N, C-alpha and C positions, 0 to 999 in steps of 0.2 A: 373630145369630146366622147369618143369610146372611151378614152381613159376614165375620166371621169364616171361614165355609167360602170364601167369594171370596178370601180372602187366602190361606188354605191351599191353594187349588187354585193359584194362581200362584204360589208358592212352594217347590211338591212336584217335588223335582229328576229325577221320573221322571210323565208325565202320563200314557204310556200306558198303565201299570202298576197308575198311580190309577184311569183310567176301568173298570178291572175289579175295582177293589175296591171303590167306592162307586158309587152312581148320582149323576150328576152331572147335575140340573139345566139345561134349555135355558136359562132367564133368565138362569143366571147365567155359561156358556160363547156364550150367542148363537149363530151359526148355526157349527158347527165342522167342521175337515178333518184327517184323520192327515197329517200332515207325512212327508215320507219318512224323516227321521231319528227319528220315531217321537213326534215332539213332535204334542199334540194345541194347536192355536192357533183362536184366534179372531177372527174378523172382522166387525169394527167401522167405523163410519164416521167415529165421534168420539172425540180424546183422553180414554176413557172406561176403558181399559185396567191395571191396576196394574202392569204392567211397562213401560206408554210412561208413568206416571204417572211413574217412577221415572228418565226422563232429565230432568236436573236441568242447569239453565243458571243459572250466576252469574258476577260481575263482567261483565256485558253493561256494556260503553261504546260510545257513538254519537254521534257530534259533527261538526260542520264548522268547519273554521279558521276563526277569529277573526280574519281578517287581509282585508284588500282583494283585490278582482281586481286583475294585475299586467299595463299596458300593453307594447308592445314594438315602439316604431317603428324599429329599426335592418334593416327590409329596405326597399328603394327601392320594390316590387310588393305586398307585404302589411302589414298590421296584426295581430301576433300577441296575442294575450292567454290571462293563465292564471290561472284560477279558483283558489279555495282547496278543501280534498282535503274530501271529505266522506269521513270514516273509520267503519270500524265492528269492534268484537272482543268476544270471548267467549269464557267459558272452559264447557266442558257435558263432566260427567260422566255415563258410557252405564253403561248397568247389564251385567251379563256375560247372554252368548249363549249361554244351552243347545243350542244346534242348530247345524248348520254351515248356518249362511244370513251373508248380508254385508250392510252396513250402511253410506251414505257419510250423513255429518252436513256442510251448509255454507251459504253463502250463492248466495240464488237472488237476482234481481233482474231488473223488469220496466218499463218504458219507459210510466208512463200520458199525457203531456201532452207538445206541445214545441211549443214557437214559437220561432224565428229567424231574425228577419229582418235584411236588411242593406239602409240605405234609402242610395241616390246622387241625393238631391236631387229636380229636377223629371225626371231622364231613367228613374226607375224605381226599383224594390227587387228584392232576391232573397230565397227563402226556404228554409230546408232543410226538409224535407218527409217524413215519414211517413204512407205511404198510410192504413194499418191505423189509424191516428191521427185520423183526421181524418171516419172514419165518426162519427155522430151515438149513440153507444153508451155510458154508463155506467161501462161494465167493456171498455172499447178498452185493447190492451195489447202492446207487441213484448216481444219477449226481450231482453235485454241481458245474456246472455252471451257469454263470448268466440267465442262460434263455431265453437268444436269440443269441449267439454265441455258439452253440453245437460246439464242445466236450468243447473249453474253458474255462477256470474258468471267462476272461473276456475278452475285445477289444480294452485297452489301451495298457500297460506296459505289459501286458500278453502275448501276440503275436507277432510275426514277419512274415511279408510274403516275398518271395523270388521270382521273374518274371526272369523265362530265353528268350534266354540264355545270362549268364554272363560269362563274360574274369577271373574276379578275385573271391578271394575270399570273402565273406560280412562278416564284423563282430558283430554280435548281443547282447543289453545286455536286458535282461528279469527278471522282477522281478511279484511278487505277495506278499498279506500280508491278513489276514484273523482272525477274532476275532466276538463274541461275546459280545450285549447290551441288550438286552431284559428288557423289563418290565412284573412284575408279583404282581398280582392283592393281595392285602392286605387284603381283602373278599374273599370270595366263587367265582369261576369262575361264576358262575350260579346265581349269585347277584349281587344290583348295588348301594353296599354303601360303604363307609369309615372306615366301622369295621375293626378291624384288628382282622387275624385268621388265617394268615400264620404261622408256625410255623419252617419250615424246607424247603431249597431248595438245591437238587443235579444235577450233569452231570458231563454226563460221553460221552464224542463223541469222534469217531477216526475215521481219515483218508490215503486216500493214494493218491499221488501226483505224476504226471506223468510228466518228461522235454520230447518231445515229438516232431518228426519232420512227418509231413504227408505232402505227395503228393494229389492236390487235384483233380487231374484227376483218377490217378489210386486208389487213397484210400491207397495207401500203407505208412505204420506207423513204425518209428521206434523212437522205446524208448530209450534215451541216459539217463537220471538218473531217479531211482524208491524213493521216501520219503516217509515214515511214521509217522504220529503225531498224539498226542492225547490233548484234554482238558479235566480237570476234576477239579470238582469243589465242595464244601461243606460249606451252610451258614447257621450258625443257627440263627430263629429269636425269641424274645419274646414278644409276643403277648400285651403282660400287661404295657410294657413300652412305653414313650413318644415317639412321632413321633423323628427320629436324634438317637435315641440309641437303636433302637431293631434290629438290622440285626450285624450279626458277623460271619466274613470271617473264620470258623474252618479248612479250606484250600483245596489247596495246598499255603503255602505261594510263591512257585516258582514250577513252569513247568517243567515236565519230557521233555527235549531235541529230536528234533525230531529224528529220524533213517534213512542214506541212506542208504541204500542195496546194497549190494554189487555186487549182478544178477541186470543188468537192462533192459537184456534183456528180458523182459518180456511182457506181451499180455494188450491190453485196456480191458476191460470189455466192450458188447454191449451197456449197460447202459451206461456210460457215452458220449454216444453219443445221443441221444435224450432226450426229456421228457418225466418224470418229471424232475424238478430238485427237491434237500433237501429243499429247502423253497416251492416249490407248494404242494409236495406230505404231507407236515404233517399235522397233525392234533392234537386239545387241544381236551381231553376226563376227563371227570369228573368223579373220582369213586367214590360215597360217601359211605359212610359206611353204611354195611346193607342194598342196594337196588343199581337197574340196575345205568351202567355206562352210562353215557349219553355223547352224540357229542357235546362240545359248538362250534370251530368252527371247520366246515369242511375243506378238503382239496380244493386248492384252482384248482388244476389243476383235470378236468376232461375229463375223454378219451371219443374217437367217441365211438356213441353207437354201433357202428358194430364191435369195440374192436382194432380196429387197430391206431396206432399211427398220 
């Protein structure tokens, strides 16, 4: 009986009128408040609301291209490589909105781990580092937003907006992709010559991606899907060989495929919603053998002097 009443409450087109006709038990509506348009809304922490459960995700596709990383030795100053793409796409069916509210549905990504090391034989090594990922915390992460549209990964195919009221379901198609294509100096990063001293490149980077719906007014966030993926890389370099024949991909030839977590009703970390993003937070540090470390490329992100964001 209570289940039928709860469904009736969610489906009733005029909730404010309903509250005057029947006594609605608090345990069905939870803590309620009156929306400016007259809708009675329930504040819930978990995705237990019947309306939220009506948000449907179908044709979810996540994969990393099954191709090896490509090496490019065309430049006399840098080695370039291009990794396969991580790709995610989904179709989302969004239920009608009874009120004048605005929702956004899209992809949010954070970086949870990064090891990016370039070795120059006995001279030393250089690392790209993100300070917030070097702390010993299991939940350490940094936003991987485009830097302009937090928390979204991008602002084109990565996110869609629904403005209420709407009388029918909205069908959305959302997609994103990510890969790496950096340039690494043949010579020491503190030098400015074409002398090849690079001997090894390693990379191990992990990410968490969420497909989420966010109410722009109340900031209510509904997690629809959670995905984890990583990119690993090992390149051997013989600096004595001629340009074009120095670098060799050791592995992996094919990347480990992404994992879709069964429990999608998880939270988004606060770091996903504000600067810095990974590109702005990273710095290049040179560790010479037997000498003090030198920051070659400082982070682009400069927090305010008073410590606020």
